C-alpha atoms as one frame of an Amber mdcrd trajectory, in Angstrom:
protein
  53.508 -28.134 -19.792  53.279 -28.649 -16.052  51.117 -26.082 -14.100  50.163
 -25.684 -10.829  47.292 -23.527  -9.406  47.453 -22.421  -5.857  44.588 -21.204
  -4.225  44.717 -19.748  -1.052  41.497 -18.377  -0.568  38.623 -20.528  -1.959
  35.133 -19.477  -0.517  32.267 -18.875  -3.241  33.211 -17.416  -6.221  37.022
 -17.718  -5.398  36.108 -21.828  -5.445  34.300 -21.711  -9.111  37.182 -19.814
 -10.377  39.605 -22.240  -9.469  37.599 -25.216 -10.630  36.448 -23.521 -13.943
  40.188 -22.668 -14.813  41.462 -26.067 -13.702  39.178 -27.806 -15.756  39.543
 -25.757 -18.674  43.379 -25.977 -18.551  43.138 -29.933 -18.252  42.802 -31.160
 -21.986  45.269 -29.257 -23.031  48.564 -29.603 -19.799  48.951 -31.538 -16.709
  47.566 -29.853 -13.824  47.862 -29.901 -10.278  45.454 -27.559  -7.574  46.494
 -26.619  -4.075  43.865 -25.361  -2.139  41.794 -25.171   0.997  40.037 -28.658
   2.359  36.299 -27.048   2.196  36.964 -26.230  -1.314  34.113 -27.603  -3.957
  35.323 -28.944  -7.020  32.657 -30.308  -8.774  33.807 -30.194 -12.559  37.212
 -31.446 -11.564  35.772 -34.502  -9.735  34.402 -36.217 -12.797  37.644 -35.727
 -14.410  40.988 -37.931 -13.957  43.885 -35.627 -15.080  44.057 -32.934 -12.631
  45.707 -33.853  -9.084  44.010 -32.297  -6.077  45.899 -31.442  -2.980  43.916
 -30.332  -0.457  45.503 -28.284   3.012  44.013 -27.782   6.227  42.893 -24.196
   7.253  40.712 -24.829  10.259  37.020 -25.193  10.978  36.988 -21.275  11.916
  38.128 -17.968  10.653  40.445 -17.641  13.727  41.517 -20.700  13.013  42.601
 -20.289   9.456  44.506 -17.048  10.375  46.577 -19.104  12.659  47.519 -21.743
  10.312  48.067 -18.892   7.697  50.529 -17.916  10.053  52.179 -21.167  10.756
  55.292 -20.927   8.367  55.599 -25.101   9.410  52.009 -25.830   7.552  53.541
 -23.781   4.758  56.310 -25.730   3.685  54.039 -28.838   3.945  52.042 -27.171
   1.210  55.097 -25.859  -0.525  56.336 -29.535  -0.506  53.574 -30.857  -2.306
  53.325 -28.016  -5.135  57.255 -28.855  -5.409  56.712 -32.531  -5.487  54.650
 -32.260  -8.550  57.464 -30.498 -10.520  55.524 -27.358 -11.652  56.498 -25.834
 -14.703  54.927 -22.543 -13.486  52.758 -22.485 -10.701  49.563 -19.710 -10.944
  48.429 -18.097  -7.619  45.140 -17.559  -8.500  43.510 -16.105  -5.036  45.040
 -14.929  -1.457  47.948 -12.420  -2.947  48.350 -10.539   0.159  48.248 -13.899
   2.563  51.255 -13.956   4.455  52.051 -17.465   3.044  51.834 -16.059  -0.598
  54.928 -14.018   0.468  56.504 -17.338   1.689  55.546 -19.073  -2.031  57.269
 -16.038  -3.610  60.102 -16.440  -1.881  60.798 -19.540  -1.935  59.769 -20.378
  -5.872  61.878 -17.249  -6.773  64.610 -19.471  -4.992  64.336 -22.525  -6.966
  63.881 -20.742 -10.239  60.243 -21.473 -10.753  58.184 -18.862 -12.412  55.233
 -17.752 -10.783  51.990 -16.334 -12.140  49.487 -13.993  -9.872  46.058 -13.028
 -10.522  44.934  -9.772  -8.978  41.140  -9.633  -8.585  41.104  -6.219  -6.789
  43.905  -3.746  -8.271  42.330  -0.837  -5.688  40.336  -1.987  -2.732  36.368
  -1.852  -2.657  34.647   0.400  -0.769  35.020   0.436   3.031  36.995  -2.981
   2.457  39.989  -2.743   5.029  41.198  -6.223   4.776  41.715  -5.491   1.115
  43.427  -2.382   2.084  45.949  -4.638   3.947  46.224  -7.215   1.274  47.163
  -4.652  -1.540  50.187  -3.185   0.847  51.660  -7.168   1.905  50.874  -8.423
  -1.752  53.753  -6.015  -3.471  56.596  -8.275  -2.584  54.592 -10.985  -4.315
  53.644  -9.092  -7.272  57.780  -8.079  -7.307  58.198 -11.557  -7.458  55.982
 -12.818 -10.194  57.008 -13.236 -13.800  53.629 -11.986 -14.739  50.628 -10.502
 -13.428  46.862 -11.065 -14.437  43.955  -8.831 -14.277  40.750  -9.216 -15.822
  40.141  -6.000 -17.863  41.745  -3.400 -19.791  40.879  -0.769 -17.421  42.585
  -2.620 -14.610  46.028  -2.030 -15.827  46.344   1.548 -15.189  44.731   1.043
 -11.837  47.649  -1.887 -11.187  50.598   0.027 -12.751  49.810   3.522 -10.421
  50.152   0.929  -7.716  53.992   0.508  -8.663  53.550  -2.646 -11.023  55.378
  -2.443 -14.426  52.756  -2.217 -17.233  55.002  -4.636 -19.329  54.209  -7.107
 -16.385  50.823  -6.820 -16.791  48.761  -9.345 -18.956  44.660  -8.977 -19.357
  42.531 -12.433 -19.643  39.212 -11.510 -18.953  36.793 -13.370 -16.204  35.568
 -16.625 -17.518  32.025 -17.551 -17.390  31.166 -19.775 -14.180  27.390 -21.159
 -15.928  29.007 -24.965 -16.307  27.940 -24.519 -12.265  24.292 -23.444 -12.787
  22.559 -25.710 -14.559  20.027 -24.478 -16.284  16.370 -25.546 -15.415  12.506
 -25.285 -16.851  11.949 -20.935 -16.719   9.067 -20.103 -14.209   6.242 -18.750
 -16.421   5.726 -15.952 -13.860   9.146 -14.370 -14.005   8.332 -11.498 -16.578
   8.125  -9.362 -13.190  10.836 -10.861 -11.318  13.945  -8.823 -10.569  17.339
 -10.261  -9.187  19.595  -8.946  -6.847  22.030 -12.022  -6.266  25.575 -12.111
  -4.408  27.343 -11.763  -0.845  25.710  -8.354   0.700  28.462  -5.976   0.682
  28.508  -1.993   0.791  30.186  -1.661  -2.340  27.410  -3.714  -3.961  24.970
  -0.733  -3.611  22.058  -2.785  -2.051  20.506   0.336  -0.803  20.553   1.577
  -4.374  18.370  -1.347  -5.383  16.315  -0.906  -2.445  15.614   2.537  -2.746
  14.592   1.982  -6.548  12.715  -0.452  -5.986  10.088   2.551  -4.154  10.278
   4.479  -7.300   8.668   1.472  -9.410   5.766   1.625  -6.891   3.045   0.282
  -9.214   4.774  -1.163 -12.037   3.675  -4.947 -10.043   7.611  -6.157  -9.891
   8.903  -8.439  -7.286  12.400  -7.713  -5.931  14.486 -10.606  -5.053  17.458
  -9.954  -2.896  19.719 -13.607  -2.491  22.776 -13.525  -0.538  24.870 -13.947
   2.805  26.171 -11.008   4.677  24.663  -8.086   7.093  22.224  -5.799   5.721
  22.198  -2.007   7.125  19.304  -2.021   9.750  17.297   0.853   7.790  17.457
  -1.295   4.192  16.596  -4.186   6.406  13.543  -1.869   7.050  12.342  -0.539
   3.949  12.451  -4.734   2.563  10.505  -5.994   5.564   8.120  -2.807   5.469
   7.023  -4.008   1.987   7.214  -7.882   1.300   4.572  -7.354  -1.349   7.085
  -6.114  -3.323  10.531  -7.451  -2.098  11.843 -11.294  -1.110  14.499 -12.066
   0.626  16.666 -14.681   1.336  19.874 -13.468   3.234  22.151 -16.433   3.186
  24.338 -18.535   1.691  22.129 -20.111  -1.441  23.659 -23.395  -3.071  24.323
 -23.396  -6.822  21.095 -25.467  -7.221  18.653 -22.441  -5.386  20.628 -19.766
  -7.298  19.421 -22.048 -10.832  16.219 -21.836  -9.242  16.176 -18.275  -8.756
  17.712 -17.334 -11.929  14.462 -19.419 -13.706  12.395 -17.339 -11.416  13.862
 -14.069 -12.714  13.486 -12.067 -16.027  16.763  -9.070 -15.052  19.472  -9.201
 -12.953  20.897  -6.014 -11.570  24.100  -5.297 -10.303  23.875  -1.514  -8.842
  27.554  -1.393  -7.360  29.061   1.521  -6.519  32.395   0.163  -7.149  33.749
  -3.052  -8.805  36.509  -4.692 -10.371  34.911  -7.550 -12.186  31.973  -9.914
 -11.401  30.934 -13.449 -12.489  27.573 -12.607 -12.256  26.328 -10.870 -15.456
  27.935 -14.363 -17.379  25.691 -16.481 -15.879  23.104 -14.218 -16.065  22.806
 -14.288 -19.552  23.446 -17.961 -20.073  19.975 -18.384 -17.984  18.466 -15.699
 -20.081  18.022 -12.930 -17.950  18.630  -9.404 -19.381  21.156  -7.623 -17.082
  21.168  -3.813 -15.484  24.493  -2.944 -13.982  26.784   0.076 -13.058  29.396
   1.655 -15.612  32.180   0.729 -12.913  35.486  -1.686 -13.422  34.925  -4.362
 -15.853  31.423  -4.126 -16.118  32.487  -1.156 -18.750  33.129  -3.852 -20.950
  30.907  -7.047 -19.895  27.748  -5.468 -19.589  27.745  -4.316 -23.037  29.210
  -7.935 -24.566  26.086  -9.460 -23.503  23.568  -6.679 -24.452  23.132  -5.169
 -21.562  22.536  -1.648 -20.044  25.170   0.312 -18.280  23.674   3.169 -15.574
  25.608   6.016 -13.580  26.432   4.503  -9.729  23.833   5.680  -6.992  21.459
   7.112  -9.516  18.115   5.198  -8.614  16.044   7.326 -11.488  18.144   6.055
 -13.535  18.216   2.646 -12.774  14.809   2.367 -12.246  14.443   3.883 -16.059
  16.811   0.914 -16.956  15.484  -2.356 -15.255  11.624  -1.101 -16.919  13.784
  -0.871 -20.416  15.335  -4.399 -19.277  12.327  -5.916 -18.333  11.033  -5.579
 -21.989  14.011  -5.621 -23.886  15.703  -8.390 -26.364  17.241 -11.805 -24.896
  20.847 -11.348 -23.727  23.902 -12.325 -25.818  26.132 -14.692 -24.320  29.742
 -14.518 -25.528  31.197 -18.312 -26.364  35.088 -16.505 -26.199  34.118 -16.270
 -22.509  34.006 -20.033 -21.929  37.429 -21.282 -19.817  37.883 -23.995 -22.720
  38.131 -20.644 -25.163  40.687 -18.944 -22.866  42.394 -21.879 -21.361  44.797
 -21.213 -24.279  45.125 -17.837 -23.525  46.448 -18.493 -20.327  49.048 -21.363
 -21.837  50.441 -18.788 -23.863  51.086 -16.793 -21.022  52.336 -19.555 -18.639
  54.901 -20.056 -22.009  56.328 -16.794 -22.091  56.728 -17.143 -18.364  58.499
 -20.186 -18.540  60.425 -19.429 -21.604  61.993 -16.170 -20.016  62.902 -17.560
 -16.859  64.475 -20.398 -18.618  66.456 -17.686 -20.603  67.552 -15.973 -17.527
  69.724 -18.860 -15.799
């Protein structure tokens, strides 16, 4: 089967997802990848099979927005997709972008089935762009043969927006662990707790910092790593207790993350709300116990790795769980969550959609 995977956004985890999914599918099908020029595809670069077509997006967000509003630029991308003669197109990210609307319309015209992944059936708190995207993507979802989400709990959320339940397919988020090779664990990792990822309001860094204050006297080192704006009150609390906190408020490379994982015993995800995250599986692969809030796909993912769930925005419960995790059992890594294991499930969805389209013509 000829599969074209299209990613209109590929920063950070989206690029990791594209790299891992295409790499997992490559042994089973003829794969082409269409993504922005800045995308890092370390796994695909080691394989000779997949065809990678990069398109320009500009050197700034303003340039990227202008380009994504350009119809002529889109048609250059579309020409590359059609030139690969795909039997199915999988829109992996950017389903609310202007180009996604044009893509859905043109694929419908050419009789090529479209599978669309929705990462956030409901926008995160304070995510204005996510809210706007959730409105504009309706046109794309109406013209998708099926819509892919990552947990059973998201089916109802997406159906409440007007998508038919029969149109929705659930395949969980696979593990990105191949991108973060293990390094020798640090001998002083026993009391290190890690908060890692891009810093956004919904991820609850303020809850993490308040929780640290409840654990004064436990001699725990709280490491915060990720780019993003930190509220002034939170930044002051961190800077006021440098014996407890270690802050890396910037983008970190995969190698740097690997080093932090080797230094840490527990990974904490105190999110206010969530859909899914690649972090729990990566942490489990590196031997970290995981504590997360009982929101979104965490309700399914955290028990699968032997982690601990706590209510959101509840520092006392989070503190108790961190202490428990520091001396708890090692995590489990579910082998059925590798992309090599998940690839046949994606292929089954693609085959069903292609058959439905061919039968209707």
